[in-house]
N, C-alpha and C positions, 0 to 999 in steps of 0.2 A: 458492526460485526457482533456476533453473539457466541459466547462460550457455552457449549452444550455437553452434557453426558447423556441426558435423555430430556425430552420435553416435559415441562411441568407447567401448571397454571400459575405458579408463583413467580415465573419470569425466568431469569438465567439460572441454569443449574451448573454448578462448578465441579470441575474434576478434583477429587478429594485428596489425592496423594501424588507427590512428586519426589524424585530423587535429587539429592544435592551432591555435586562433585565440584572439585576445583577446576577452574578454567585457565586456559593459556593466557598469560598476561604480558606477553612480549609487546614492546612498544614498536609502533610503525614509524618509518621515516616518510618523508614527503616526496621521494623519488618515484618515477613511474616504474611499473613492473613490466617484465618481458615474458611473453608466452611464446614458446617455440614448438613447432612440429617439424616433421621431416621436409615438408615442402616449402615452408616460408617462416619468416620471423615477424611477429606482430607486436608492436609496441602498444601497451595499454595506456590510454590517456590518464593524466593525473586528475583525480576528482578534487574539486575545490570546495572545502567545507564552508568557507565564508560565503561563497556564491550560493550554495544551497540554503544556508541560513537566511540570506537576503530574500530568496524566493519564498521561503516560509513566511517571513515577516511581511512581504508584499501581499500575500494572500490574506493574512490576518488583518492587514490595514483596511481591507474592504469591509470588514465586519463579518458577522456570521454568514456563511454562504448557503443559506437555506433555499431550496427550490421555491419559485414563485415570488422571489423578492428582488428588488433592484440591485442589492449587493451581490446576489447570485449571478444576475445577468452581467454585471460589470466584471466580475471575476472570470466568468466564462470567456468574455471577449479578450481579457488579458491573457489567459492560458492559451487560447487558440493563437493569439498574436505572437506569443513567445515561441511556440513550436514552429510557426511559419518563419520567424526571424532566424531560427536555428537551421532552417533548410528543409524542414519536414513538409510533406504533402499532407494538408490538414483537412479532415472531415469533421464537422460538428453534426453528430447524429441526434436529432431532436425526437423526443419520445414522450407521449402522454402515459404516465404510469399511475396506478391507483394505490394510495397509501392505506395503512391499516384502518384508518377512520373514514375511508372513502374519499379523502381529498384527492383531487386530480392534480398531479404534480407535472409541471412542464420541465422535464428533465433534459439534460444535454450531456451526452457522452462525447468527449473531445478526443479525437484520434489523430495522432501524428505518425505518418508513415515515412520511414527512410528506405530508399531503394524500393519503391512500391512495385517495380516491375519484376522483382525477384520472387520466386516461389518458395525458396528456402528461408524461413522467417523465425524470429524470436519475438515473444510477446512480453512486454513489461507493463505493469498496470498498478494503479492506486485509485482510491476514491477521493474526490475533490470537494464534495458537499460536507456540510457540518450539521451536527445534531440540533434539531429544533427544540429539544428539551434538555434540561440539566437534571435528569431524573435521579442522579446519585449525589447531587449537591447536599451538603449538610444543612443548608438553609432551605427549608421546604417551600418558602415563598418564591424561590427562584426556579422551581422545578419545571415550570412551563415557559421558561425563557431560553432562547438559543445561546449556544456557547461559541467561543472563539475558535475552537478546534485547531489550535496550533500543532499539537501532536497528532490528534485523531482527525486526519484529513490533510492538514497542511504539510506535515513532514514527509509523507510518501511522495506527494506531488513535488515538493521542493527538491528532493533527491532526484526524481525523474527529470525535472527540468534541467538540472545540472548535467545529468547523463545525456540528455538530448543536446545540450550545448556542446558537450565534448564530442559526441558523434558528428554533429554538424561541422566541427573543425577538423576532426581526424578522419571522418568517413568510416565505413565498415563494409566488409566483404559480403555480408549477409543482409537480408531484409530485416529491419527492426521496426516493430510497432510499439508505440507508447500510447496507452489509453488511460484517460482520466474518467473513471466511471462516476456517474451521478446517482443521487438518491440511494446511496448505500446506508446512510445513517438515519433514515426516517422510520426505523423499525418500531414496533409496538413498545411504548415506554413502560418502565418498571413501576413507576409511581402511581399508575392508574389501575384500578381494579377491573381488569378486562379479561374475558376468556381468551386463552391462548389461540393465536392464529399462525398458521404456517406461512413461511416465505414472505414476511413483511420487511425483511432487510434486503439490501443488495438489489434494489429494483432496477437500477441502471444496467448492471451486469446480466441480470435475468433477461432484460429486453435485448441487449446486444447478443447474448448467447442464442436467442431465437431469431435474431435479425442481424447477423454479422454485417460489417460494412462492406465485405466482399462475399459473394456467394461461395459456399463451401470453404470458407476460410479455415486455414489450419496453420499451426506453427510447431516447431520442434518441442517447445515447452513454454510455459508462462511463469513469471515471477511476480508475485504481488507484494507490494510494500505497504504496510499499514502500521502506524504508530512507531516510527523508526527514528525519532529525534530526541527522545528524553535523555536527561543526564543519567549516566551509568545504567542505561537500559540493558536488559538481558533478552536475548532471542533464543528461546528453546525450540526444539524440533516439534513443530505443530503436527498433531496426529493425522489429520486429513492429508497433509502434505506427505507424510510418510506412507500413507496408503496410495496416494495418486502418483507420486514420483520419488520413491525413496533414494534412487541413485542421484537425482538432482539435489535433494536435501543434503546428502553426504558430500557431494561435490562443493556446494556452496559453503557449508560449514568447514570443510577442510581447506578451502581457498581462504576463508577468513583467518583461520589459524596460521596458514602459511604466510599471510600478509602481516601477521602480528596483531590481529584483532580478535583473538580467542577470548579475551575478557568480555566481549559482547556476545559471542555466539557460544552458548552453552551446549554441550553434547547430550544433555538430559532431554527427556520428552516433556512437552508441555501439554496443553489441553486440546480438545477438538473445537475449532473455531468455525462457526458458520460465517463465512466471509466471501468476498467476490470470487476467490479461487474455486470455491465449491461449485458455484453455478457455471463458471467458465468450463470447468472440467466436465460436469454432468451434461452440459448442453452441447459442447463441441468435442469432447474427448481429448482435449489438449492437456497433457500432463502439467499440473500446476502446483506450485508451492507458495506458502505464505510466510514471509519474514515479518513477524509481529512480536511486539514486546509482550513478555510474560513476567508477572511479578507475583511469585508465590506467597509473598507476605501480605498481599492485598486481598480483601474479601471478594473483590470482583475479578481478581487475577490480572487486571490491566493497569494497576497503579492507582494511587489515592486520588488523582485528579481526573480520572477517566469519567466522562460525561458529567463534569462539573464545570463551574466557572473558573476553576483554577487551571484548566487546560489552555494556558496562554504562553506567550513567548518566554516567560521566566523559566519554563521547563525545557526549552529547546537548547541543545548542546551541539556545537559545531563538530566536536570530535565523534559523537555518535553518528551524525549525518555522514561524516567522512568515512567511518568504518563500514557502514552499509553501502554507500555509493561506490567506494573503491572496490569492495568485494564484488558487487554486481558487475561493474565494468570489467574486472579481471575475468569473471566467468564468461561474459559474452565475447570478449576479445580473445579468449583462448579457444573459441570454437573453430573447427576446421571447415 
């Protein structure tokens, strides 16, 4: 993903100012929540933070999941197998995509469909590949080595695997699609002196947007999870999300507050992030939002360990995973 205000040849441009306000800090219990409408009562499954944590750890155990590597292939098989185990109808969309340096990447978008026969659908997605460069590592000798990607890549997938497990047990009255997009993090690196190129990030979602797994695919909305596992993470309202789907942003943030997770979901505005949700929206017109960590104290805005070798399991917190996962479950199970 890429933070932008405007494109420059220097790499990532940062949003310069942010507002700070206090956040709701109520503690959440571990009981399931109930969503009610006039026609029916729907019980929201309880998201298991320990389970999500284990899914993140399992991905990291494969090693960096960089396209064209054995570790990438092994993890792809694992992710597809888990979605099948939870009862999803699985499609592995294979795509040849060209990276910024003209490397041909053998990408795999992994798609799990629940209730594939239903036309009324919700889309949940994350990227599962990891960065082939540690371009923000303090040690310059490590800039060209791939990272673990526990938070950046692993956390969003871990949360969605646990959501898939809960949907598999409880069922859902709508169609739910969970997509793990590939080749998101192979964007032009910051440490190389290269002229800026457009659209080098999010190659898997760009491909899927032009070639959806079903002709004329559409959904009520899409929710992207990216970097959702760090300790004490804060999720600000991302600006593209506010442009694409402001009502959904407010609904998600209000739901988090109602559930007692307001300390994670700040009501302030964050930056503009070129992430998978941008291409999904632009290419399919599905309203999409991005739940993504924002750290205004960090020069990159994504945290001190972003795109470094410190993006490992030491930074992953079960409570953060729980806050995001339970919020998303409540949102989709409150749909009529």
